[in-house]
N, C-alpha and C positions, 0 to 999 in steps of 0.2 A: 107471728113468725114471718119467713125471707123468704119467698121465693126467686128462680132464675133457674134459664139454662143455658148449659152448660154446652148447648148444637151452638143454641144463638148468641153465647162467646167466642165458638172456635170459629168461629164462620168472620167474626169480626177481627178477628189473630186473624187470620189467614191473610184478610181482607192487606194488613199493614203484613202483612209479609207479602205479599203477593209485586211483582216487578219492581222486586226494590233490591236489596243486596242484601238484607237481612234475612235471615235464614234464620232470629227465631222473635215469637215475642210469647211475655207473660200476663196475665193480668190475677193476682191477691181475693181470689172469690172469698175468702175467713179468713180472722182475725189480723196478722200481722207479727211484725218487729215484737207490739209489747203486751202476747197474745201466750198461751202457751200454745196454741194450736193454731195452725200457719195451713189454708191449700188453696197452692196458689195451680192456676190452667195455663199448662206449657205448647207450645204450638212448636216445632221445629219442621220448617222446609227437608224436605230428604237433600241428605250430605253433608244436615245441618249439623255441629254437634254442642251441646255442652263442653262445656272448658271443663278438664279434671279440676277438680275441685274437691273438698274436706265436704265429708259427712257431718249434717247440722242435729242431730238426733234420732231419736227413733222419725221416721219416714217410711212414706209407702210406694208406690208409683202406679196406676193406676188407669193403663192403656186406652183411651176411652178411642181412637181410630189411629190406623197405619200399622210402623214395626216398629222399636226402636232395642236396640240394646245398650245396656248400661256394665259400665269396663270398670276391674279396679286396674287394678294389678300382681293378679295372680289367674283369676276366671272373670268371664263373663256372658251375661242372662238375657235372650231375646223375648223379647216382648211384645204381643196383640193384642187386637184389639177385645179387651173379656179381661187381658192379663193385668192381678193385679203380683207387681214388682215389688218383694222386700227391702231395700237400701243396705246396703248395708254400712254399719258408721266407720266406714277410711276413706283417703279416699278417693274421687268416681267420677266419672265424664257421661254422661250420653246424646248418638251417635242416632242418628234420626234415619231408619234402611227404606223411606218410606216418607208420601208428607203423612205429620204423623200428631196428635196432640194425643197427652196424658194429663194429670190430676194428681199435683203431688202432694202433700198432706206429710205435716213433719208436727211431733207433738218435741218442743224446747226441755230442757231438762227445766222444771224453773232452780235461780237462784241463791 
């Protein structure tokens, strides 16, 4: 079994973003493109955005810190620390309303 501290990883990613023009940093913490399940820790500075992109399949966003908005062409949902958002399987973007960190979990369909 492996164990890691998401809080420590959030601090590391925030350090990468601090004092730069970068507004987003991320790290895959489990799985990867070759696996069905992938979990990625994402940190976005206030005012930053993950640009609109296609839904990757079944996915959730667990907000670890801050406040984000998950936006589609027809709707939006706000997530705060402790919230779990179900990511719609359509084009969407994520805006950071505050300095934020979230765990993106994706289960890709097998080919």
